[in-house]
C-alpha positions in Angstrom: 49.0 -10.4 132.8 46.4 -10.1 135.5 44.3 -13.2 136.2 40.6 -12.9 136.6 38.9 -13.7 139.9 37.5 -16.9 138.4 41.0 -18.0 137.3 42.4 -17.3 140.8 39.5 -19.2 142.4 40.2 -22.2 140.0 43.9 -22.2 140.8 43.2 -21.8 144.6 40.7 -24.5 144.7 42.9 -26.9 142.8 45.9 -26.2 145.1 43.8 -26.3 148.3 42.3 -29.7 147.3 45.7 -31.2 147.4 46.2 -30.2 151.0 43.6 -32.7 152.2 44.1 -35.9 154.2 46.4 -37.6 151.6 49.4 -36.9 153.7 50.9 -34.4 151.3 51.0 -36.8 148.3 48.3 -36.4 145.7 48.4 -40.1 144.7 49.8 -42.1 147.6 50.9 -45.6 146.7 50.1 -45.1 143.1 52.3 -47.9 141.7 49.4 -50.3 141.3 46.5 -47.9 141.0 44.4 -48.1 137.9 43.7 -45.2 135.6 40.1 -45.4 136.8 41.2 -44.8 140.3 43.2 -41.8 139.1 40.1 -40.5 137.2 38.0 -40.7 140.4 40.6 -39.0 142.4 41.0 -36.1 139.9 37.2 -35.7 139.6 36.9 -35.5 143.4 39.8 -33.0 143.7 38.7 -30.8 140.9 35.0 -30.8 141.8 33.6 -27.3 141.9 36.0 -26.0 139.3 35.4 -25.5 135.5 37.7 -28.4 134.8 35.9 -31.5 133.5 37.2 -35.0 134.2 35.5 -37.7 132.2 35.9 -41.4 131.5 37.0 -42.5 128.0 37.3 -46.1 126.7 40.4 -47.1 128.5 41.3 -44.1 130.7 40.2 -40.6 131.3 40.1 -37.1 129.8 40.7 -33.8 131.6 39.4 -30.7 129.8 40.5 -27.2 131.0 38.6 -24.2 129.5 40.9 -22.2 127.2 40.5 -19.0 129.2 42.1 -20.7 132.2 44.8 -22.3 130.2 46.4 -19.6 127.9 46.2 -15.9 127.4 45.0 -14.7 123.9 47.7 -15.2 121.3 50.1 -16.8 123.8 51.3 -20.3 124.4 52.7 -20.0 127.9 50.8 -22.2 130.4 48.8 -20.1 132.9 48.8 -20.9 136.6 45.3 -22.5 136.7 46.3 -25.0 133.9 49.6 -25.5 135.6 47.8 -26.5 138.8 45.8 -29.1 136.9 48.8 -30.4 135.0 50.7 -30.9 138.3 47.9 -33.2 139.4 47.8 -35.1 136.1 51.6 -35.5 136.1 51.6 -36.8 139.7 49.2 -39.6 138.7 50.8 -40.5 135.4 54.5 -40.3 135.8 54.8 -43.5 137.9 52.2 -45.4 136.0 54.1 -47.4 133.3 51.0 -48.5 131.4 49.7 -45.0 130.8 50.0 -43.0 127.6 49.1 -39.3 127.2 47.6 -37.3 124.3 47.4 -33.5 124.4 45.1 -31.4 122.3 45.0 -27.6 122.5 43.0 -25.0 120.5 44.1 -21.8 118.9 42.3 -18.5 119.3 39.3 -18.7 116.9 40.7 -17.8 113.5 44.4 -17.8 114.6 47.0 -19.8 112.8 47.1 -23.5 113.5 50.7 -22.9 114.7 49.4 -21.3 117.9 47.3 -24.3 118.7 50.3 -26.6 118.0 52.5 -24.4 120.2 50.0 -24.6 123.0 49.8 -28.3 122.8 53.6 -28.6 122.9 53.8 -26.2 125.9 51.3 -28.4 127.7 53.3 -31.5 126.9 56.6 -29.8 127.8 55.1 -28.8 131.2 54.1 -32.4 131.9 57.6 -33.6 130.9 59.2 -31.1 133.2 57.0 -32.5 136.0 58.4 -36.0 135.4 56.1 -37.6 132.8 58.5 -39.5 130.4 58.5 -38.1 126.9 57.9 -41.6 125.4 54.5 -41.7 127.2 53.1 -39.1 124.8 51.0 -40.7 122.0 50.2 -37.4 120.4 50.4 -33.7 120.6 47.7 -32.1 118.4 46.3 -28.8 117.4 42.6 -28.8 118.2 40.3 -27.8 115.4 37.9 -25.2 116.9 37.9 -26.5 120.4 37.3 -24.4 123.5 39.3 -26.6 125.9 42.8 -27.9 126.4 42.4 -31.7 126.7 44.7 -34.2 128.3 43.7 -37.8 127.6 45.3 -40.5 129.7 44.8 -44.1 128.5 46.2 -47.5 128.8 49.2 -48.1 126.5 48.2 -50.3 123.6 50.3 -53.3 122.8 52.1 -53.1 119.5 52.5 -56.0 117.1 56.1 -57.3 116.7 57.6 -56.4 113.3 
C-alpha cells in the first residue's frame, strides 16, 4: 500500500502544522472554547491541504477526499485521514456540548456495506482517540459522495419523556 506523493504531502503538512507555537497541544485550554473557535483553528491548520473545513448551522464540517481516506475496496483508515481525525478528536473529546456525525462513501458502484464499514472505521478511530461513543449522533453510508465527512455540532437538547 504505497501512498502517493500528494497523500504524503497532505499527511506531512497536517502533522507539521501541529508543531507550531501552540506549545505542543493542538487546542490548549479548550474547555471553554466554542465550536466556532475549533473550526477556525482547524481551517488554519489544514490550509493548503485538500481538506475542506466549513461552517454549518451550529458547528463545522471537515471533508477529506476519499483518495486520502481509504484505499479502493478497503475500510482501514489511511494515514492522511488519521492525521486529520487526530486533530478533530483533540478538539472534540473535551467539549461536552459537541456531537459528531460521520458520513463515508463507498467506491462508486460498490456495496453500501463498504461505505458503512468506512464510516464505522472513522468513528472507531475517533473513539480510540478519546471521543466518547455517546457523542456520535450518526454514522452513515454516503450516497455517491467523494469525501469522508465529519460534522461536529452543538448537542441538541432533548425533550423530557
